[in-house]
C-alpha positions, 0 to 999 in steps of 0.5 A: 040589547043589540043582536045580529038578526036573520031576515033572509038570504044574505040579510043579517042586520045589527038591530035591537031586540028584547033582552033575554030573561030566564024562562025557568028556574034552571036558566041563566043569562050570559053577557056575551064577551065574544062570539064567532061565525061558524061555517054552518052559519053560512047555510042560514046566511044563504037562505037554506036555514033550518026554520021558516022563522025570520027576525031571530038572532043567529049564532051558536059560538060564544063566551061570556060572563054570568049576569043572572041565574035562576033559583035552581042553578047551583053550579054557577054564580054571577060573575063566572066566565063561561063558554057556551057549547053550540048545542044544548040538552036537558042536562038531566038524562043519561045521554046528556050527562054522558055528553051526548046532547043529540040523543037527549032522552027528553027531546030537548036537544037544540042548537042556538040560533036556528030559530026563535025557539032558542035565540042565538048568541051573536048578541050582547046577551043570551039565555042559556037553558039548563045552565048548570049543564049548558054553560061550562066554566072556562078552566084555568089555563084556557084563554077566552079565545081558546074557549070560544074555539072550543064551543064548536069549531075545535070540538067538531074538528077533534070529533071528525078526526076521532071518528075517522079512526086516526091512530099512531101511524095512520095516513090521513086526508083532510078535505076542506081547509076552513077553520075546522079543517085546519084544526082537524089537521092539527088533531090528526097529528096529535092523534099520531098520524104519520102523514096528513094530506090537506086538500083545498083549492085556496093557496093561502089555506094550503100554506097554513096546513103546510105550516102545521106539517101537512102535505098540502094539495090542490083537489085537481092533483090530490088523487094522483099524488096520493096514489103515487105516494101510496103505490095505489093503496091510498089512505087509512083515514079521510075527514071530509069538512066541506059538506058537498056531494062532490067532496063526499064522493071524492073522500070515498075515492081517497080511502083504501080498503078497510079504511074509514071516512068521517064526514063532518061537513054539514050536508045540504044534499037530500039524496046523495047516491052512496056507492054501497056496493063499492063500499061493501066490497072494500069493507069501508067504515063510513061515519057522518054526523054533527058533534056533541061538544060536551062529549069532546071537552074532557079530552080537549081541555088538557090538550089546550092547557098543555099547548098541544092544540092551539085553535086560537091561531085560526082567528083571522078577524076581530070586528065589533058586532055592529059590523056583523053583516060585513063579517058575514060577507067577508067570511062567505067570500073568503076575502082578506084571509078570512078564517075565524071571524070573532065579533065583540059586542 
């Protein structure tokens, strides 16, 4: 089969690799109908990956069709349309069955496309371990585009907003308006936010947030505008979606006393100087971490089916998998309105 393979910084190649095969009776093989590039894929693309491996297939967002199942797979059948949440678990322990694959009690939690240990899904096909749990049938009323967004981006946006303690009447800031940040703006309004400030240096992305009802601000003006609007009180909730020291520090400057900061931007800093004394004095709640997609899906499916959330609107490009290197280049450069890049084998 053909796949996108990682060889080093900015070196992703569309090449042949061996077809995936089941490695246990619980595995399934999925023919990929569509896959997409996540912002966290850029960490690998930049050479700051999670493994010393090279030559492995990248990517962790995909939808497709079941083409092969192991003898111990009982909930799926060949021909089923499924979505593949970014991270996998054993599917048998209490944590996984509760949707929290990050706390798999058998230490089998992993993510596609970080190394050769679990090959990625930017390919013509992918092996899914513990497939009855890790391959989710696409529900009626959810399109394949919507399902693809739910494999990571939409679920992460919802997770970030949920952990920011957004509730009816909240004042909120979203820092970073890539696809996940824009979906977080929508999530905040669905959760009942009274006002949402959407902060990003790129004018086109601010315009998209504004179209969703947010007050869109350039970072250089955001702090003073928010202080002015809130008479110095600042905001109840902040969701940080960038993952840099500067934006995490900025989020802490925007939140009011006893407010909540939720950081979902993937961090590359090893030693962030957290202002513990100031946070303690202000009684802040600070949460950070990655989303476990299965945990968020029960809330998200009905919101998608009813039209309350429309994550597919942030798909900006559709390219063949063979143009994957160009898709990565456009996405990194934020050229041509690049938001969610969908690739089709």
